[in-house]
KOLVO-262456 format. One record per residue (C-alpha): residue in one letter; residue number from 1; z, x, y negated. Coordinates in steps of 0.001 Angstrom, whole numbers. Layout:
ATOM   residu   num         w         u         v
ATOM        a   NUM         Z         X         Y
...
***
This chain:
ATOM   residu   num         w         u         v
ATOM        m     1    -53520    -17587    -13049
ATOM        r     2    -52199    -18255     -9554
ATOM        k     3    -52513    -14573     -8730
ATOM        i     4    -50556    -13662    -11835
ATOM        i     5    -47842    -16187    -10988
ATOM        s     6    -47703    -14930     -7396
ATOM        l     7    -47456    -11341     -8599
ATOM        c     8    -44648    -12253    -10987
ATOM        l     9    -42760    -14078     -8239
ATOM        m    10    -43151    -11124     -5919
ATOM        q    11    -41831     -8752     -8579
ATOM        l    12    -38921    -11101     -9214
ATOM        l    13    -38065    -11216     -5513
ATOM        l    14    -38209     -7429     -5341
ATOM        l    15    -35878     -7173     -8315
ATOM        v    16    -33423     -9616     -6752
ATOM        a    17    -33517     -7734     -3442
ATOM        a    18    -32987     -4457     -5239
ATOM        g    19    -30021     -5953     -7081
ATOM        v    20    -28369     -7120     -3869
ATOM        h    21    -28539     -3633     -2444
ATOM        a    22    -27800     -1715     -5620
ATOM        e    23    -25107       930     -5327
ATOM        l    24    -21682      -668     -5621
ATOM        v    25    -19176      1361     -7640
ATOM        v    26    -15572       832     -6508
ATOM        s    27    -12818      2376     -8614
ATOM        h    28     -9422      3376     -7217
ATOM        r    29     -6247      5222     -8146
ATOM        s    30     -6083      9021     -7950
ATOM        p    31     -3090     11330     -7303
ATOM        y    32      -500     11049    -10046
ATOM        a    33       506     14700     -9712
ATOM        p    34      -374     17734     -7560
ATOM        g    35       706     17094     -3978
ATOM        d    36       858     13315     -4417
ATOM        t    37      -517     11719     -1240
ATOM        h    38       496      8092     -1799
ATOM        h    39     -3046      6799     -2338
ATOM        e    40     -4807      8766       387
ATOM        y    41     -4597      6078      3063
ATOM        s    42     -5653      3216       789
ATOM        t    43     -8622      5247      -459
ATOM        a    44     -9630      6116      3104
ATOM        l    45     -9311      2449      4061
ATOM        l    46    -11563      1419      1172
ATOM        q    47    -14091      3984      2371
ATOM        l    48    -13899      2595      5909
ATOM        a    49    -14312     -1026      4802
ATOM        l    50    -17283      -152      2618
ATOM        e    51    -18915      1853      5399
ATOM        k    52    -18516     -1072      7795
ATOM        t    53    -20545     -3245      5425
ATOM        r    54    -23170      -747      4257
ATOM        a    55    -25954     -2321      6326
ATOM        d    56    -25333     -5733      4732
ATOM        y    57    -24469     -4758      1167
ATOM        g    58    -26066     -1357       611
ATOM        d    59    -24790      1940      -731
ATOM        f    60    -21520      2437     -2559
ATOM        r    61    -19668      5051     -4554
ATOM        l    62    -15907      5519     -4840
ATOM        n    63    -14783      6258     -8385
ATOM        p    64    -11275      7741     -8873
ATOM        i    65     -9779      6722    -12215
ATOM        p    66     -7701      9170    -14302
ATOM        p    67     -4123      9640    -13038
ATOM        r    68     -1715      7000    -14325
ATOM        n    69      1506      5353    -13250
ATOM        y    70      1651      1919    -11649
ATOM        a    71      2229       -24    -14871
ATOM        r    72      -772      1548    -16602
ATOM        a    73     -2955      1131    -13514
ATOM        l    74     -2035     -2554    -13341
ATOM        k    75     -2914     -2993    -17020
ATOM        a    76     -6297     -1389    -16379
ATOM        l    77     -6839     -3885    -13566
ATOM        v    78     -5950     -6876    -15747
ATOM        d    79     -8151     -5560    -18572
ATOM        d    80    -11034     -4825    -16162
ATOM        s    81    -11220     -1313    -17600
ATOM        y    82    -13071       245    -14661
ATOM        p    83    -15866     -1122    -12449
ATOM        n    84    -14447     -2983     -9452
ATOM        l    85    -11020     -1362     -9697
ATOM        v    86     -8898     -1880     -6569
ATOM        i    87     -5137     -1374     -6535
ATOM        e    88     -2947     -1516     -3450
ATOM        t    89       413     -3030     -4324
ATOM        s    90      3187     -5230     -3015
ATOM        y    91      2963     -8991     -3278
ATOM        e    92      4730    -10653     -6196
ATOM        q    93      4411    -14222     -7415
ATOM        s    94      3709    -13011    -10958
ATOM        l    95       639    -11118     -9749
ATOM        a    96      -548    -13913     -7472
ATOM        r    97      -318    -16409    -10333
ATOM        n    98     -2087    -14218    -12851
ATOM        g    99     -5421    -15915    -13440
ATOM        k   100     -7133    -12570    -14069
ATOM        l   101     -6189    -11141    -10665
ATOM        t   102     -6924    -11952     -7056
ATOM        f   103     -6170    -10284     -3733
ATOM        i   104     -7194    -10114       -93
ATOM        n   105     -4529    -11651      2136
ATOM        f   106     -4497     -8829      4649
ATOM        p   107     -1503     -6413      4726
ATOM        v   108     -3453     -3175      4501
ATOM        d   109      -605      -952      5777
ATOM        l   110       341     -3422      8554
ATOM        g   111      3772     -3950      6970
ATOM        v   112      5070      -423      7529
ATOM        l   113      6308        47      3960
ATOM        g   114      9033     -2550      4547
ATOM        y   115     10755      -220      7027
ATOM        r   116     12797      1946      4666
ATOM        v   117     14434      5279      5446
ATOM        c   118     16631      6783      2752
ATOM        f   119     16923     10175      1147
ATOM        m   120     20641     10604       558
ATOM        s   121     23118     12692     -1386
ATOM        p   122     24079     15864       549
ATOM        k   123     27747     15285      -309
ATOM        l   124     27584     11775      1081
ATOM        k   125     25993     12998      4281
ATOM        a   126     28533     15786      4658
ATOM        a   127     31296     13191      4327
ATOM        g   128     30038     11560      7532
ATOM        l   129     29110      8177      6091
ATOM        n   130     28827      5640      8902
ATOM        v   131     26536      2698      8094
ATOM        k   132     26295      -287     10423
ATOM        t   133     25848     -3291      8137
ATOM        l   134     24576     -4167      4668
ATOM        r   135     28195     -4554      3562
ATOM        d   136     28754      -851      4261
ATOM        l   137     26180       -14      1564
ATOM        l   138     27581     -2199     -1219
ATOM        p   139     29667       570     -2872
ATOM        y   140     26704      2921     -3267
ATOM        t   141     23883      3310     -5803
ATOM        f   142     20184      3228     -4968
ATOM        a   143     17387      4649     -7115
ATOM        h   144     13988      3066     -7711
ATOM        g   145     11144      3529    -10130
ATOM        v   146     10837      1256    -13142
ATOM        g   147      9173     -2052    -12303
ATOM        w   148      9168     -1566     -8533
ATOM        a   149      9464     -4686     -6403
ATOM        d   150     12237     -2979     -4432
ATOM        t   151     14571     -3239     -7418
ATOM        t   152     14451     -7037     -7297
ATOM        i   153     14828     -7023     -3505
ATOM        f   154     17821     -4684     -3461
ATOM        r   155     19650     -6533     -6227
ATOM        h   156     18959     -9856     -4529
ATOM        n   157     20773     -8455     -1485
ATOM        g   158     23781     -7313     -3523
ATOM        l   159     22981     -3602     -3813
ATOM        k   160     23379     -1541     -6979
ATOM        v   161     20156       -71     -8361
ATOM        r   162     19306      2447    -11074
ATOM        e   163     15742      2307    -12356
ATOM        i   164     14313      5726    -13199
ATOM        d   165     10945      6192    -14877
ATOM        n   166     10337      9751    -13627
ATOM        y   167      9476      9746     -9918
ATOM        d   168     10042     13492     -9432
ATOM        a   169     13422     13297    -11136
ATOM        i   170     14698     10801     -8576
ATOM        f   171     14758     13465     -5873
ATOM        l   172     16744     15797     -8137
ATOM        m   173     19207     13010     -8890
ATOM        v   174     19757     12349     -5189
ATOM        i   175     20336     16025     -4457
ATOM        g   176     22730     16263     -7406
ATOM        g   177     24682     13185     -6323
ATOM        r   178     23877     11184     -9467
ATOM        v   179     22541      8453     -7173
ATOM        d   180     23429      8019     -3523
ATOM        f   181     20174      6886     -1911
ATOM        f   182     16434      6766     -2546
ATOM        c   183     14814      4640       165
ATOM        r   184     11181      5126      1085
ATOM        g   185      8753      3680      3581
ATOM        g   186      9092      5481      6891
ATOM        n   187      5427      6380      6540
ATOM        e   188      6084      8185      3224
ATOM        v   189      9042     10399      4111
ATOM        l   190      7323     13356      5771
ATOM        g   191      4767     13670      2973
ATOM        e   192      7522     13661       370
ATOM        m   193      9589     16199      2305
ATOM        e   194      6536     18452      2220
ATOM        q   195      5707     17669     -1405
ATOM        f   196      9245     18610     -2510
ATOM        s   197      9904     21332        70
ATOM        q   198     10923     23717     -2719
ATOM        l   199     14054     21628     -3345
ATOM        d   200     17179     22780     -1523
ATOM        n   201     19350     20208       245
ATOM        l   202     16723     17454       282
ATOM        m   203     17723     15400      3306
ATOM        i   204     17396     11958      4832
ATOM        d   205     19931      9680      6433
ATOM        d   206     19524      9660     10206
ATOM        q   207     21476      6494     11093
ATOM        f   208     19937      3337      9652
ATOM        m   209     16816      1782      8213
ATOM        l   210     16485     -1139      5837
ATOM        v   211     13913     -3704      6944
ATOM        y   212     12398     -6436      4800
ATOM        p   213      8952     -8018      4440
ATOM        l   214      6929     -5979      1953
ATOM        p   215      3246     -6688      2547
ATOM        r   216       837     -4702       412
ATOM        f   217     -2586     -6023      -490
ATOM        f   218     -5747     -4903     -2209
ATOM        y   219     -5754     -6491     -5671
ATOM        f   220     -8890     -6981     -7786
ATOM        n   221     -9823     -8294    -11181
ATOM        a   222    -11120    -11828    -10667
ATOM        r   223    -14533    -10711    -11944
ATOM        s   224    -15000     -8295     -9017
ATOM        k   225    -16129    -11009     -6630
ATOM        v   226    -18831     -9070     -4766
ATOM        a   227    -16589     -6041     -4227
ATOM        q   228    -13741     -8236     -2982
ATOM        e   229    -16008    -10159      -613
ATOM        r   230    -17479     -6957       789
ATOM        i   231    -14153     -5158      1263
ATOM        e   232    -12574     -8228      2854
ATOM        e   233    -15385     -8405      5388
ATOM        g   234    -15105     -4663      6001
ATOM        l   235    -11367     -4917      6690
ATOM        k   236    -11955     -7695      9212
ATOM        r   237    -14603     -5647     11013
ATOM        a   238    -12488     -2481     11020
ATOM        y   239     -9527     -4374     12428
ATOM        s   240    -11691     -6021     15087
ATOM        d   241    -13140     -2767     16398
ATOM        g   242     -9829      -848     16194
ATOM        s   243    -10997      1687     13601
ATOM        l   244     -8460       430     11055
ATOM        q   245     -5610       965     13520
ATOM        s   246     -6904      4444     14342
ATOM        l   247     -7021      5320     10649
ATOM        w   248     -3503      3942     10169
ATOM        k   249     -2135      6074     12997
ATOM        s   250     -3887      9204     11757
ATOM        y   251     -2106      8897      8398
ATOM        y   252      1290      7505      9399
ATOM        q   253      2126      8399     12996
ATOM        a   254      3498     11868     12173
ATOM        s   255      5912     10600      9511
ATOM        l   256      7113      7695     11648
ATOM        d   257      7753     10089     14532
ATOM        y   258      9588     12412     12127
ATOM        v   259     12048      9737     10957
ATOM        k   260     12593      8339     14480
ATOM        l   261     12439      4684     13517
ATOM        k   262     13266      3341     16957
ATOM        g   263     16579      5164     17176
ATOM        r   264     18011      3701     13965
ATOM        t   265     20377       831     13243
ATOM        v   266     18337     -1989     11718
ATOM        i   267     19756     -3594      8570
ATOM        r   268     17639     -6585      7577
ATOM        m   269     17282     -7746      3992
ATOM        k   270     15638    -10739      2325
ATOM        n   271     12693    -10408       -49
ATOM        p   272     12774    -13265     -2586
ATOM        l   273      9333    -12274     -3893
ATOM        v   274      7479    -13499      -797
ATOM        q   275      9045    -16938      -403
ATOM        d   276      5765    -18710     -1203
ATOM        l   277      3544    -16349       784
ATOM        e   278      2035    -16966      4180
ATOM        v   279       762    -13684      5611
ATOM        f   280     -1690    -14002      8434
ATOM        p   281      -387    -12283     11580
ATOM        v   282     -1470     -8780     12435
ATOM        m   283      -494     -6374     15193
ATOM        d   284      3150     -5255     15063
ATOM        f   285      2903     -1632     14030
ATOM        m   286      6067      -739     15976
ATOM        d   287      4166     -1595     19152
ATOM        l   288      1095       193     17829
ATOM        l   289      3058      3450     17724
ATOM        d   290      3355      3437     21511
ATOM        q   291      -112      2207     22342
ATOM        k   292     -3589      3543     22429
ATOM        v   293     -5717      1666     19958
ATOM        p   294     -7888      -849     21854
ATOM        q   295    -11622      -690     21404
ATOM        t   296    -11909     -4353     20460
ATOM        q   297     -9445     -6898     19111
ATOM        a   298     -9601    -10308     17556
ATOM        a   299     -9445     -9958     13808
ATOM        p   300     -6775    -11947     11963
ATOM        s   301     -7791    -14680      9605
ATOM        s   302     -8301    -13208      6149
ATOM        k   303     -7922    -15840      3485
ATOM        t   304     -8073    -14859      -146
ATOM        k   305     -5812    -16447     -2694
***
């Protein structure tokens, strides 16, 4: 009897050990359209974080979900439609207070998306618009996608916004002068110039940039506890050994060089969506642009809300 009990216990322990190291499936967003590169960095960062924790947690598999816009992807996250779905998105109180969602308090893009450079109407650029302050922009119209956090931010700062549900159409509207500006993260501009290179007269303003806090986090369904724990630990390790910063530079350096951030007039704006958020400090990416990535760094605290 004792031998049978011992054998059963051994089998149980083996099953538990096998479960701990079972392959972890992590779902993520895929390109919305041909040429769309917006999710490439976040997917590569997930891969890096999971690799950093392979020895502790076992194998993993990344699972791209069918293409869908932000609203539909967020619904899939709330509904837990895919195993361990991860979405990178900007912080909003409504998301943070949703009992079905949770996030890792680590700004995965190091805050770069809050440094906005604007595509602008060719006619407006030809007119020699001179922008020095936020007041100079009050007469003009800015385009954003439906439901984007930027819409709330821009309106809070007194700017006029048109929400447009077709992302591709926004570029055509800017070229045609139906809206004056479409402001993008400095890290996004070069990729979008290449994606829409077939469009004549697609141009960016070369004078100013809008700057406001816009931290982006990895969001999870609250049920995805193991995946969240593993990815959080992987981010901390990647930041500590400098591999996260190296990955960041490999994806964003070229675009930030292209838009010449450091030569622009800085126009600061307030983001009312982050008033209750305390983001743990990370390296200033503006300094990172001019530095070689150190081999080792102290990782920031990474507290999950």
